[in-house]
C-alpha positions, 0 to 999 in steps of 0.5 A, spaced: 824 209 451 823 216 453 821 221 448 820 229 449 814 233 446 819 235 440 820 227 438 827 227 441 828 220 444 833 216 448 833 208 448 830 203 444 824 198 443 825 195 437 828 198 430 826 199 423 819 202 422 817 200 429 821 206 432 819 211 428 812 210 429 812 209 436 816 216 436 810 219 432 805 216 436 808 218 443 808 226 441 801 225 439 800 222 446 804 227 449 799 232 446 793 229 448 794 226 454 791 219 452 795 213 453 795 208 447 797 201 446 800 200 439 801 193 436 806 192 430 807 185 426 811 182 420 812 175 417 819 173 417 819 173 410 818 180 409 821 183 415 828 185 411 823 189 407 821 194 412 828 194 416 827 189 421 832 183 422 826 178 424 819 178 424 814 177 430 809 181 434 810 187 439 805 191 443 808 198 446 804 201 451 805 209 450 803 214 456 805 221 458 808 222 464 808 228 469 
């Protein structure tokens, strides 16, 4: 997933609420230069409520390039 300082992005890491949260955090990382490890998790039983087709856990490392 590639994200610019304006929040425009190309690619995908997941879906639902995860995608939006990663984009928001990435803009902060671009501004600060401080990398972050993001973690998301949801149970299968509640996944549909937050826009995901299944539950599980995902870690996303976000860093500024260039």
